[in-house]
C-alpha positions in Angstrom: -20.4 -4.0 14.6 -19.0 -1.6 12.0 -18.0 1.8 13.4 -18.0 5.2 11.7 -14.7 6.2 9.9 -11.5 7.7 11.2 -7.9 8.0 11.8 -6.1 9.0 15.0 -5.8 12.7 15.3 -3.1 13.4 17.9 -2.3 16.8 16.4 -5.2 18.1 18.5 -3.9 16.1 21.5 -0.5 17.5 22.5 -0.6 15.6 25.8 -1.4 12.2 24.3 2.1 11.1 25.1 3.2 10.6 21.5 4.8 13.5 19.7 6.3 11.2 17.1 2.8 9.9 16.2 1.5 13.5 15.7 4.3 14.2 13.2 4.4 10.8 11.4 0.9 9.6 11.5 -0.5 12.5 9.5 1.9 11.5 6.7 1.3 7.8 6.7 -2.4 7.0 7.3 -5.0 7.9 4.7 -2.3 9.8 2.8 -1.8 9.9 -0.9 1.7 8.8 -2.0 3.3 11.1 -4.5 5.4 10.0 -7.5 8.5 8.2 -6.3 7.0 7.2 -2.9 4.5 4.7 -1.7 3.1 4.2 1.7 6.4 3.7 3.5 5.1 5.1 6.8 2.1 3.0 7.6 1.5 1.7 11.1 4.0 -1.2 10.9 6.7 1.2 9.9 6.0 3.4 13.0 6.5 0.3 15.2 9.7 -0.6 13.3 11.1 2.9 13.8 10.4 2.8 17.5 11.9 -0.7 17.9 15.0 0.3 16.0 15.4 3.4 18.1 15.0 1.3 21.3 17.5 -1.3 20.1 20.1 1.4 19.3 19.5 3.1 22.7 20.0 0.0 24.7 22.6 -1.5 22.3 20.8 -4.8 22.2 21.6 -6.9 19.2 18.7 -9.3 19.8 16.2 -6.5 19.6 18.0 -5.1 16.5 17.7 -8.5 14.8 14.0 -8.6 15.5 13.6 -5.1 14.1 15.5 -6.1 11.0 13.2 -9.0 10.3 10.2 -6.8 10.9 11.5 -4.1 8.6 11.9 -6.5 5.6 10.1 -5.2 2.6 7.0 -7.0 1.1 8.0 -9.5 -1.5 5.8 -9.7 -4.5 5.4 -12.5 -7.1 3.9 -11.5 -10.5 2.0 -14.1 -12.5 -0.7 -14.4 -15.1 -1.4 -15.9 -18.5 1.0 -15.6 -21.4 0.7 -12.4 -23.4 -0.8 -10.2 -20.6 2.4 -8.4 -19.9 3.6 -10.1 -16.8 7.3 -9.1 -17.4 6.4 -5.5 -18.1 4.3 -5.2 -14.9 7.1 -6.9 -12.9 9.7 -4.5 -14.3 7.4 -1.5 -13.6 6.9 -2.6 -10.0 10.7 -3.0 -9.5 11.2 0.5 -10.9 8.6 1.7 -8.3 10.8 0.1 -5.5 8.7 -3.0 -5.0 10.6 -6.2 -4.3 9.7 -8.7 -7.0 10.6 -12.3 -6.3 9.7 -15.9 -7.0 6.3 -17.4 -6.0 8.0 -19.5 -3.3 9.4 -16.5 -1.5 6.5 -14.0 -2.0 4.3 -12.4 0.6 1.8 -11.0 -1.9 0.7 -12.2 -5.4 0.1 -9.8 -8.2 -2.0 -11.5 -10.8 -2.0 -9.8 -14.3 -4.9 -10.0 -16.7 -5.7 -8.3 -20.0 -9.0 -7.5 -21.6 -11.1 -10.2 -19.8 -11.1 -12.7 -16.9 -10.8 -16.2 -18.3 -11.6 -19.4 -16.4 -7.9 -20.1 -15.8 -7.6 -16.6 -14.3 -10.4 -17.3 -11.8 -8.9 -20.6 -10.9 -5.5 -19.2 -10.3 -6.8 -16.3 -8.2 -9.0 -18.6 -6.1 -6.1 -21.0 -5.5 -3.8 -18.3 -4.2 -2.6 -18.9 -0.6 -1.6 -15.3 -0.1 -3.1 -11.9 -0.5 -3.7 -11.1 -4.2 -3.7 -7.9 -6.1 -5.3 -8.3 -9.6 -4.0 -5.9 -12.3 -5.7 -5.2 -15.6 -2.7 -4.4 -17.7 -2.8 -2.7 -21.2 -5.5 -0.5 -19.9 -4.8 1.9 -22.8 -6.2 -0.6 -25.3 -9.6 -0.9 -23.7 -10.9 2.4 -25.1 -10.4 1.1 -28.6 -13.1 -1.5 -27.9 -15.4 1.0 -26.3 -15.2 4.1 -28.6 -16.9 7.3 -27.6 -18.2 5.9 -24.3 -15.5 7.4 -22.0 -14.4 10.9 -23.1 -11.7 11.2 -20.5 -9.4 8.5 -22.0 -8.7 4.8 -21.8 -7.9 4.9 -18.0 -11.6 5.8 -17.4 -12.7 3.1 -19.7 -10.4 0.6 -18.0 -11.8 1.5 -14.6 -15.3 0.7 -15.9 -14.0 -2.6 -17.2 -12.3 -3.3 -13.8 -15.5 -2.7 -11.9 -17.3 -5.1 -14.2 -14.6 -7.8 -14.0 -14.3 -7.6 -10.2 -17.6 -9.4 -9.9 -16.0 -12.4 -11.6 -13.0 -12.6 -9.3 -14.4 -11.4 -6.0 -11.5 -8.9 -5.7 -10.9 -5.3 -6.7 -9.0 -5.0 -10.0 -6.5 -2.2 -10.6 -6.0 -0.8 -14.1 -2.4 -0.3 -15.3 -0.5 0.6 -18.4 2.7 -1.2 -17.7 4.6 0.1 -20.7 4.1 3.7 -19.7 5.1 3.0 -16.1 8.4 1.4 -17.3 9.1 4.3 -19.7 8.5 6.9 -17.0 10.4 5.2 -14.2 13.3 3.5 -16.0 14.9 6.4 -17.8 13.9 5.2 -21.2 12.8 8.7 -22.3 16.2 10.1 -23.1 16.8 13.5 -24.8 17.2 11.9 -28.2 13.6 11.0 -28.2 12.5 14.6 -27.8 14.4 16.1 -30.7 12.3 18.3 -33.1 13.2 16.1 -36.0 13.7 12.5 -34.8 15.2 10.0 -37.2 13.2 7.1 -38.4 15.1 4.9 -35.9 14.3 7.3 -33.0 10.6 7.4 -34.1 10.4 3.6 -34.0 12.1 3.6 -30.6 9.7 6.2 -29.3 6.8 4.0 -30.5 8.3 0.9 -29.0 8.8 2.7 -25.7 5.4 4.4 -25.4 3.2 2.7 -27.9 0.6 4.7 -29.8 -1.4 5.9 -26.7 1.8 7.0 -24.9 3.1 8.9 -27.9 -0.3 10.7 -28.3 -0.4 11.7 -24.7 3.2 12.9 -24.7 2.7 15.0 -27.8 -0.5 16.5 -26.4 1.4 17.5 -23.3 4.3 19.0 -25.3 1.8 21.0 -27.4 0.4 22.4 -24.1 3.9 23.6 -23.4 5.2 20.8 -21.2 8.9 20.0 -21.1 10.3 16.5 -21.3 10.8 16.5 -17.5 7.1 17.4 -17.1 5.9 14.8 -19.5 7.3 11.9 -17.4 5.2 12.5 -14.3 2.1 12.8 -16.5 2.9 9.4 -18.2 3.4 7.9 -14.7 0.0 9.1 -13.6 -1.6 7.7 -16.7 0.1 4.3 -16.1 -1.7 4.0 -12.7 1.4 2.3 -11.3 1.2 4.2 -8.0 -2.3 3.0 -7.4 -1.1 -0.6 -8.0 1.7 0.0 -5.4 -0.8 1.3 -2.9 -3.0 -1.7 -3.5 0.0 -4.0 -2.8 0.7 -2.1 0.4 -2.9 -2.5 1.4 -2.9 -6.2 0.6 0.3 -6.5 2.6 -1.2 -5.0 5.8 -2.0 -8.5 7.1 1.6 -9.6 6.4 3.1 -6.7 8.3 0.7 -7.3 11.2 1.5 -11.0 11.5 5.2 -10.1 11.5 4.5 -7.6 14.2 2.7 -10.2 16.3 5.7 -12.6 15.8 8.1 -9.8 16.8 6.1 -9.0 19.9 6.1 -12.7 20.9 9.9 -12.8 20.6 10.3 -9.6 22.6 8.0 -10.9 25.3 10.3 -13.9 25.7 13.3 -11.6 26.0 11.5 -9.4 28.4 11.3 -12.1 31.0 15.0 -11.5 31.8 15.2 -7.8 30.7 13.0 -5.2 32.3 14.0 -2.6 29.7 12.2 -4.7 27.0 9.2 -5.1 29.1 9.0 -1.4 29.6 9.4 -0.8 25.9 6.5 -3.2 25.1 4.2 -1.4 27.5 5.1 2.2 26.8 2.7 4.6 25.1 4.6 4.7 21.8 4.6 1.0 21.4 1.0 0.4 22.3 -0.2 3.2 20.0 2.1 1.9 17.1 0.5 -1.5 17.5 -2.9 0.1 17.3 -1.8 2.0 14.1 -0.8 -1.3 12.5 -4.0 -3.0 13.5 -6.0 -0.1 12.0 -4.2 -0.6 8.7 -5.4 -4.2 8.7 -9.0 -3.6 9.4 -9.3 -0.7 7.0 -7.6 -2.7 4.3 -10.4 -5.2 4.9 -13.1 -2.5 4.4 -13.9 -1.7 8.0 -13.7 1.8 9.4 -12.1 3.2 12.6 -13.9 6.1 14.2 -12.4 9.5 14.5 -11.7 10.7 18.0 -11.6 14.3 19.3 -12.2 13.8 23.0 -11.6 11.4 25.8 -15.2 10.2 25.6 -14.8 9.4 21.9 -11.7 7.3 22.6 -13.6 5.4 25.3 -16.5 4.8 22.9 -14.1 3.5 20.3 -12.5 1.2 22.8 -15.9 -0.2 23.8 -17.0 -0.6 20.2 -13.9 -2.5 19.2 -14.1 -4.6 22.3 -17.6 -5.8 21.1 -16.1 -6.4 17.7 -13.3 -8.6 18.9 -15.8 -10.7 21.0 -17.9 -11.3 17.9 -17.7 -14.0 15.2 -14.4 -12.7 13.7 -11.2 -14.5 12.6 -8.3 -14.7 15.0 -6.2 -12.1 13.2 -9.0 -9.6 13.3 -9.7 -10.5 17.0 -6.0 -9.6 17.7 -6.5 -6.3 15.7 -9.5 -5.5 17.8 -7.6 -6.1 21.0 -4.8 -3.8 19.8 -7.2 -1.0 18.9 -8.9 -1.3 22.3 -5.6 -1.1 24.1 -4.4 1.9 22.1 -7.7 3.7 22.4 -7.8 3.2 26.2 -4.2 4.4 26.4 -5.1 7.6 24.6 -8.3 7.9 26.6 -6.3 7.9 29.8 -3.9 10.5 28.5 -6.5 12.8 27.1 -8.7 12.4 30.2 -5.9 13.2 32.6 -5.1 16.4 30.7 -8.7 17.8 30.8 
C-alpha cells in the first residue's frame, strides 16, 4: 500500500520528546543542498550524532567504535566506456567531497555514459552488484545535435536526452558537465584567466579549462556584471554536479540503513551486560532516528511517507506501514516498515499524551 507523501514535522510538536530532531530534521530531509554541501544530515547522520554523543557521555570505547564505523562516508567507484570522461567525473566528485575509490571497496557505482547508451553500457549497469547512479557526462555537447529545440541551453536538452535514455537502462540518468564542475570546484579559474586582455596562452588555458560552452557562459555572466567570484557558482550550477551528489546520497540510503542495522545488532549484544546501552536503544531519540533513516530508504525507492500533524495521523501512518511490512516486500523494506511503525507509534504516544 502506498501512502500519501510526507516528512516528520516535529516543529509543530514541541512535546514530541526530540528537540534535536526539530532543529536538525528540517535541514536534512527533503532539503536542497547548496553549493559546497550535500545531504550530510540525512536520517543515518542523525543516528550517528546521537550514538557519538552517547558514547562520549558514557565514555564507552566500544560504542565509539560502532559509531565510527557507522559514520564512514559512502565510497564511490566511477566506471564507464573509454572516452566518456570517467576521470573528469571522478575528479569532480572528489572536489565535491565524495570519496572515490576502487570498485572492490565501493558502496555505490557511478557509471558514466556520453551521448548514447550502448549495449556494453546496459550490460555493465545490469551486472552491477551495488546501487548504481548513471551519469550522462558532456551534457553541454548535446544541444549541438538538437539545435533550436531547447532554448534554455544544453542542460535542458541533456535532461530530455536523459529521460529518453532512462528507458534503456531502467534507471534515472543524471546530466553532468564534468569539465565545468572541476573548473568551478578545483580552483582552476585563477585571476590570470579574467584579465581584460588575456595572452594567447591564457586564452588557450581558458578554453582547455571551460571548453567552448563554459567560456560562452562565463562571458555572458561577466557581460551581465558578474564578478569572477560570482561566475564560479553559476558554472557549478550548470555542471549539475550537486544533483549528481544528491543522487549518490539517495542511492546510498540502503547502504547507510544496512550499516545502521548492523550497528544496532552490535549494540544489542553489548546491551545484554550494559543497561545504559539498552536504554539508549529504546529511548525516543534513537527510535525516531531509526525511523528517519528508514524513511530515507523508502523514499529513495520512490515510496512516500505521509505527513502527520496530529496524534491520529501518526497512528494512521503506523497502521499503514504495518500493513506495508506484512505485504510482499523484500526483507530490507520490511525492516524499514517496522522502524517507521515504531517511530510513528512513539510520536503518537508523545503527541497523544500532550493533548
